[in-house]
C-alpha positions as CSV (number, residue, x, y, z in Angstrom):
1,M,0.0,0.0,0.0
2,D,2.9,2.4,0.8
3,A,4.1,1.7,-2.8
4,E,1.0,1.6,-5.0
5,G,-2.1,2.3,-3.0
6,C,-4.3,5.4,-3.0
7,F,-6.9,6.9,-0.7
8,R,-9.2,8.8,-3.1
9,I,-11.9,11.4,-2.6
10,S,-13.9,12.6,-5.6
11,I,-16.0,15.7,-5.5
12,I,-18.2,16.0,-8.5
13,K,-20.8,18.5,-9.7
14,D,-24.4,17.2,-9.5
15,T,-27.4,19.5,-10.0
16,R,-29.7,16.9,-8.5
17,T,-28.3,17.4,-5.0
18,K,-29.2,20.3,-2.6
19,T,-25.5,21.4,-2.5
20,G,-24.8,20.9,-6.2
21,W,-22.1,18.4,-5.4
22,Q,-21.5,14.7,-4.7
23,V,-18.7,13.3,-2.6
24,F,-17.4,9.8,-3.2
25,C,-14.6,7.9,-1.4
26,N,-12.6,4.8,-2.3
27,F,-9.5,2.9,-1.4
28,Q,-7.6,1.5,-4.4
29,I,-4.4,-0.2,-5.6
30,D,-3.3,0.0,-9.2
31,L,-1.0,-2.7,-10.6
32,H,0.3,-3.9,-14.0
33,I,-1.9,-6.1,-16.0
34,R,0.4,-9.1,-15.2
35,D,-0.3,-8.7,-11.5
36,L,-4.0,-9.6,-11.6
37,T,-3.3,-12.6,-9.3
38,L,-1.7,-10.4,-6.8
39,L,-4.7,-8.1,-6.6
40,Q,-7.0,-11.1,-6.2
41,Q,-4.8,-12.2,-3.2
42,I,-5.1,-8.7,-1.7
43,Q,-8.9,-8.7,-2.2
44,T,-9.1,-12.1,-0.4
45,Y,-6.9,-10.7,2.4
46,F,-9.5,-7.9,2.9
47,G,-12.3,-10.3,3.2
48,G,-13.3,-10.4,-0.5
49,Y,-14.7,-6.9,-0.3
50,G,-14.5,-4.5,-3.3
51,G,-13.9,-5.3,-6.9
52,I,-11.2,-5.6,-9.5
53,Y,-11.5,-3.5,-12.7
54,T,-9.6,-3.1,-15.9
55,K,-7.9,0.3,-16.2
56,T,-8.6,2.5,-19.2
57,G,-6.6,1.2,-22.2
58,G,-6.3,-2.3,-20.7
59,V,-2.8,-1.6,-19.3
60,G,-3.5,-2.7,-15.8
61,Y,-6.0,-3.5,-13.1
62,I,-7.4,-1.6,-10.1
63,Y,-8.6,-3.2,-6.9
64,K,-11.1,-0.8,-5.4
65,I,-13.3,-0.6,-2.3
66,S,-16.0,2.2,-2.5
67,S,-18.4,1.0,0.1
68,L,-18.4,3.5,3.1
69,S,-19.1,0.7,5.5
70,H,-16.2,-1.5,4.2
71,I,-13.9,1.5,4.3
72,T,-14.8,2.3,7.9
73,E,-15.0,-1.3,9.2
74,V,-12.1,-2.9,7.3
75,I,-9.7,-0.5,5.6
76,I,-9.4,2.3,8.2
77,P,-9.0,-0.2,11.2
78,H,-6.3,-2.1,9.2
79,F,-4.1,1.0,8.6
80,D,-4.7,2.2,12.1
81,L,-3.3,-1.1,13.3
82,F,-0.5,-1.3,10.7
83,P,0.6,2.4,10.1
84,L,2.0,3.4,6.8
85,K,5.6,4.4,6.8
86,S,5.8,6.7,3.8
87,D,4.3,10.1,3.3
88,K,1.1,8.3,2.3
89,L,0.4,8.3,6.0
90,A,-0.6,11.9,5.7
91,D,-3.0,11.1,2.9
92,F,-4.6,8.4,5.1
93,M,-5.1,10.8,7.9
94,L,-6.7,13.4,5.7
95,F,-8.8,10.6,4.1
96,K,-10.0,9.6,7.6
97,L,-11.0,13.2,8.4
98,I,-13.2,13.3,5.3
99,I,-14.7,9.9,6.0
100,A,-15.7,11.1,9.5
101,K,-17.5,14.1,8.0
102,I,-19.3,11.8,5.5
103,Q,-20.4,9.6,8.4
104,L,-21.8,12.7,10.1
105,K,-23.7,13.7,6.9
106,E,-21.7,16.9,6.7
107,H,-21.2,16.4,2.9
108,L,-24.9,17.0,2.5
109,T,-24.5,20.7,3.4
110,L,-22.6,23.3,1.4
111,E,-20.5,24.3,4.4
112,G,-19.6,20.6,4.8
113,V,-18.6,20.3,1.2
114,K,-16.4,23.4,1.5
115,D,-14.7,21.8,4.5
116,I,-14.2,18.6,2.6
117,V,-12.7,20.6,-0.4
118,A,-10.3,22.3,2.0
119,I,-9.1,18.9,3.2
120,R,-9.1,17.5,-0.3
121,A,-6.8,20.3,-1.3
122,S,-4.0,18.7,0.7
123,L,-4.8,15.1,-0.3
124,N,-2.7,13.4,-3.0
125,K,-2.1,15.8,-5.9
126,G,-4.5,18.5,-4.6
127,L,-7.6,20.0,-6.3
128,S,-8.5,19.7,-10.0
129,D,-8.8,23.0,-12.0
130,E,-12.5,22.7,-11.9
131,L,-12.6,22.5,-8.1
132,K,-10.1,25.4,-7.8
133,A,-12.4,27.5,-10.0
134,S,-15.5,26.5,-8.1
135,F,-13.9,27.1,-4.6
136,P,-11.4,29.9,-5.2
137,N,-11.1,31.0,-1.6
138,V,-10.5,27.6,-0.1
139,T,-7.6,27.4,2.4
140,P,-5.9,24.0,2.2
141,Y,-6.0,21.9,5.4
142,P,-2.6,21.5,7.1
143,R,-0.9,18.3,5.9
144,F,0.5,16.0,8.6
145,V,4.4,16.0,8.5
146,R,6.1,13.1,10.2
147,T,9.0,14.3,12.3
148,S,10.3,11.0,13.6
149,D,9.7,7.2,13.4
150,H,11.0,6.6,9.9
151,L,12.4,3.2,10.9
152,I,11.6,0.3,8.5
153,P,9.1,-1.8,10.5
154,N,10.3,-5.2,9.3
155,P,12.0,-6.9,6.2
156,Y,8.6,-8.0,4.9
157,W,7.5,-4.3,4.6
158,M,10.7,-3.7,2.6
159,A,10.0,-6.6,0.3
160,G,6.5,-5.3,-0.4
161,F,7.6,-1.7,-0.9
162,V,10.3,-2.7,-3.3
163,S,7.8,-5.0,-5.2
164,G,6.0,-1.8,-6.0
165,E,8.7,0.9,-6.2
166,G,12.0,-0.8,-6.6
167,C,14.1,-1.2,-9.8
168,F,16.7,-3.8,-10.6
169,Y,18.7,-2.2,-13.4
170,V,21.6,-3.4,-15.5
171,G,23.6,-0.9,-17.5
172,V,25.9,-1.7,-20.4
173,K,28.0,1.3,-21.4
174,K,31.0,1.9,-23.6
175,S,34.3,2.0,-21.7
176,P,37.9,1.9,-23.0
177,N,38.9,0.3,-19.7
178,Y,37.5,-3.1,-20.6
179,K,38.7,-5.5,-23.2
180,T,35.2,-5.9,-24.7
181,G,34.9,-2.1,-24.9
182,Y,31.9,-2.2,-22.5
183,Q,31.3,-1.9,-18.8
184,V,28.5,-3.8,-17.0
185,V,26.9,-2.1,-14.0
186,L,24.2,-3.6,-11.7
187,E,22.1,-1.2,-9.8
188,F,19.3,-1.5,-7.3
189,S,17.3,1.7,-6.7
190,V,14.1,3.1,-5.2
191,S,12.9,6.6,-6.1
192,Q,10.2,8.6,-4.3
193,H,8.8,12.1,-4.0
194,S,11.0,14.4,-1.9
195,R,8.4,14.2,0.9
196,D,9.8,10.7,1.6
197,E,13.4,11.9,1.9
198,Q,13.8,10.7,5.5
199,L,12.3,7.3,4.7
200,L,14.8,6.6,1.8
201,I,17.7,7.9,3.9
202,G,16.8,5.2,6.3
203,F,17.4,2.6,3.6
204,I,21.1,3.1,4.0
205,S,21.2,1.9,7.6
206,F,18.7,-0.8,6.9
207,F,20.7,-2.4,4.1
208,G,24.1,-1.3,5.4
209,C,25.1,0.1,2.0
210,G,24.1,2.5,-0.8
211,K,23.8,6.2,-1.3
212,F,21.1,8.8,-1.3
213,N,20.7,11.7,-3.7
214,S,18.0,14.2,-4.6
215,N,16.9,15.8,-7.8
216,N,14.3,18.6,-7.7
217,R,11.2,16.9,-6.4
218,W,12.5,13.4,-6.4
219,V,14.9,11.5,-4.1
220,T,16.6,8.2,-4.8
221,F,18.3,5.4,-2.8
222,R,20.8,3.6,-5.0
223,V,23.2,0.6,-4.6
224,H,25.7,0.1,-7.5
225,K,28.8,-1.3,-5.9
226,F,28.9,-4.9,-7.1
227,I,30.1,-6.3,-3.8
228,D,27.1,-4.7,-2.0
229,V,24.7,-5.9,-4.7
230,Q,26.1,-9.5,-4.5
231,S,26.5,-9.8,-0.7
232,K,23.6,-7.7,0.6
233,I,20.9,-6.8,-1.9
234,I,20.5,-10.2,-3.7
235,P,20.6,-12.3,-0.5
236,F,18.1,-10.1,1.2
237,F,15.5,-10.4,-1.6
238,Q,16.2,-14.1,-1.9
239,Q,15.1,-14.5,1.7
240,Y,12.3,-11.9,1.7
241,K,10.6,-12.5,-1.6
242,I,9.7,-10.0,-4.2
243,V,6.1,-10.5,-5.4
244,G,4.3,-9.7,-8.6
245,C,5.8,-9.2,-12.1
246,K,8.9,-7.5,-10.7
247,L,10.0,-11.0,-9.4
248,A,11.0,-11.9,-13.0
249,D,13.3,-8.8,-13.2
250,F,14.9,-9.7,-9.9
251,Q,15.6,-13.3,-11.2
252,D,17.2,-11.9,-14.4
253,F,19.2,-9.5,-12.2
254,I,20.6,-12.6,-10.3
255,R,21.5,-14.3,-13.6
256,I,23.5,-11.3,-14.7
257,A,25.1,-11.0,-11.3
258,E,26.3,-14.6,-11.6
259,L,27.8,-14.0,-15.0
260,V,29.6,-10.9,-13.7
261,K,30.8,-12.9,-10.7
262,E,32.3,-15.5,-13.0
263,K,33.9,-12.7,-15.1
264,G,31.6,-13.4,-18.1
265,H,31.2,-9.7,-18.7
266,L,34.9,-9.6,-19.7
267,N,34.5,-11.6,-22.8
268,D,32.3,-11.2,-25.9
269,K,30.3,-14.3,-25.4
270,G,29.4,-13.4,-21.8
271,L,28.7,-9.8,-22.7
272,A,26.3,-10.9,-25.5
273,E,24.4,-13.1,-23.0
274,I,24.1,-10.3,-20.5
275,Q,22.8,-8.0,-23.3
276,K,20.2,-10.5,-24.3
277,I,19.0,-10.9,-20.7
278,K,19.0,-7.2,-20.1
279,E,16.8,-6.5,-23.2
280,G,14.1,-8.6,-21.7
281,M,14.0,-6.9,-18.3
282,N,11.8,-4.1,-17.0
283,N,10.0,-2.3,-19.8
284,G,11.6,-4.6,-22.3
285,R,9.7,-7.5,-20.8
286,Y,6.3,-6.1,-21.9
287,E,7.1,-4.7,-25.4
């Protein structure tokens, strides 16, 4: 959920209502089309509630719970008991505030809608242009900022988060320092919005390796030293399993690491094999 989930509030014009607006809520997780089985497992975990829908264009699936009773009785208690570790915790807290107002029927009054819009302005990516135009004087509700407790709760959280946000990358670039004329670099990375800077900095102590850097609105944790990839990253995810379609990328990453370990990248045959595996990884797997 920290990786791919969303707490969503939709505020839509509706002339049939007294306020002129309708407020909808839902909890959802979007995944690649190859991860349908994973979404089905998540749906089962949450008691079979909600539905799974094909995304526009057929590029993926969305698991969605829109029932207010299921959100209040299943989803909110779950994330109260197992708190999110990323900045998504702030979205969850704002979501809860709006749900509480809906339970009190405040969304049925214009003042209540205005209050919900103010909270919605700080949720996820903020207000749409239509809502900004319709509520020009709204003051965004303060967004919760975590000041401590960025510790990774357990290795299973890390495996789940990386299943959604991690990248196992292999670079092959020209270099005069190698007999083949090419250098092979294996890199494990996780990138997030700058709001999650402290969370990603914590990855360095968690794995005992890697570096952190920032670029405008994005921050990245990166491990590219082969000794660290081989002795820390690969063994960790062999023990704490990657799930979903990213597992295939990790398995190919291991294959290339074994070739590099055996010095296969230093001869033309081994380099060609690495290139072939690399071409079928990540985005290349679905082309």
